[in-house]
C-alpha positions in Angstrom: -2.4 9.4 -6.5 -5.1 7.3 -8.4 -4.0 4.2 -6.9 -4.4 5.6 -3.3 -7.8 7.2 -4.5 -8.9 3.8 -5.7 -7.7 1.9 -2.6 -9.1 4.4 0.1 -11.9 6.2 -1.9 -11.1 9.6 -0.9 -10.7 12.1 -3.9 -7.3 14.6 -3.7 -9.5 17.5 -2.5 -11.0 15.4 0.3 -7.7 14.1 1.3 -5.4 17.2 1.0 -4.2 18.6 4.4 -6.2 16.0 6.3 -3.9 13.4 8.5 -3.8 10.1 7.0 -4.4 8.9 10.8 -7.9 10.5 10.8 -8.7 9.4 7.4 -7.6 5.5 6.9 -6.6 4.3 10.5 -9.2 3.7 13.1 -8.9 5.3 16.4 -8.1 1.6 18.0 -5.2 1.5 16.0 -3.7 5.1 16.4 -1.1 4.2 19.0 0.4 1.6 17.0 0.6 3.7 13.9 2.1 6.8 16.0 4.8 4.3 17.1 5.7 3.2 13.9 5.9 6.8 12.8 7.9 7.4 16.0 10.4 4.8 15.1 10.7 6.3 11.4 11.6 9.6 13.0 14.7 7.8 14.6 15.7 6.1 11.2 14.1 3.0 11.2 12.2 1.5 8.0 8.9 -0.4 9.0 7.5 -2.8 6.4 4.5 -5.3 7.4 0.6 -5.5 7.3 -1.5 -2.9 8.9 -5.2 -2.6 9.2 -7.0 0.3 7.7 -10.4 1.5 6.5 -11.7 3.1 3.3 -14.1 5.8 3.0 -17.0 3.5 2.7 -16.1 1.9 6.1 -14.6 -1.3 4.8 -11.8 -2.5 6.9 -8.9 -4.4 5.4 -5.3 -5.2 5.7 -2.7 -3.1 3.8 0.9 -4.3 3.1 3.1 -1.1 3.9 6.6 0.2 3.7 7.2 3.2 5.4 10.8 4.8 5.2 11.9 8.2 6.8 12.3 11.2 4.6 14.7 13.8 5.1 15.6 17.2 3.8 18.8 18.6 2.3 20.3 19.0 5.7 19.5 15.6 6.9 16.8 16.6 9.3 13.6 14.3 9.3 10.6 15.8 7.7 8.3 13.1 7.2 7.6 9.6 6.0 7.2 8.0 2.6 4.5 5.5 2.8 3.6 2.9 -0.1 0.7 0.6 0.4 -0.9 -2.1 -1.0 -4.3 -4.1 -0.4 -2.7 -7.3 1.3 -5.0 -9.4 -0.6 -4.1 -8.6 -4.1 -0.4 -8.2 -2.5 -0.6 -12.0 -1.5 -2.4 -13.0 -4.7 0.4 -11.5 -6.7 3.1 -13.1 -4.6 1.1 -16.6 -5.0 1.0 -16.2 -8.8 4.3 -14.9 -9.4 5.9 -17.6 -7.1 4.4 -20.2 -9.3 4.5 -17.9 -12.8 7.7 -19.9 -13.9 6.4 -23.4 -13.1 3.0 -23.1 -14.4 3.7 -21.1 -17.7 1.9 -17.9 -16.7 3.3 -14.7 -18.5 4.0 -11.6 -16.6 3.5 -8.1 -18.2 4.6 -4.6 -17.4 2.1 -2.3 -15.4 2.2 0.8 -13.5 -0.6 0.4 -11.1 -1.0 -1.3 -7.8 -4.8 -2.3 -8.3 -6.5 -5.5 -9.0 -8.9 -5.8 -12.0 -10.8 -8.6 -14.0 -8.7 -11.4 -13.7 -5.4 -9.5 -13.4 -3.4 -8.6 -10.3 -1.3 -5.6 -10.6 1.6 -4.6 -8.9 3.9 -1.4 -9.3 5.9 -3.1 -12.0 3.9 -6.2 -13.3 0.5 -7.6 -14.6 0.3 -11.2 -13.6 -2.3 -12.8 -16.0 -3.2 -16.5 -15.7 -3.6 -18.3 -18.8 -7.1 -19.4 -17.8 -8.4 -16.0 -17.1 
């Protein structure tokens, strides 16, 4: 997916068939990541901040939501994981919480990236009037 490619720096061919643990999680965080996935396998949804690293070695926090994925028979088959760069997420929360009061405008969007004075989330671009 283009947003993940931009966030983590791996092309689809580089990421295909590789474990996310080996790509974006540092070894010191493997145990915590595995515990979150183990809990997912028992039906628990996990949401929170987690440290990751992109292809270039930049370490940063993502805001993540991990939800169990089941097949048609109800058997756990994996995890659906949505992540956002925490910095952009926090900026978006701040902008959105103040948008109504300060006269900022929300615009539709379909990306999870931050570009040129705009903070993008899954459904909105919040543009400051002074950008």
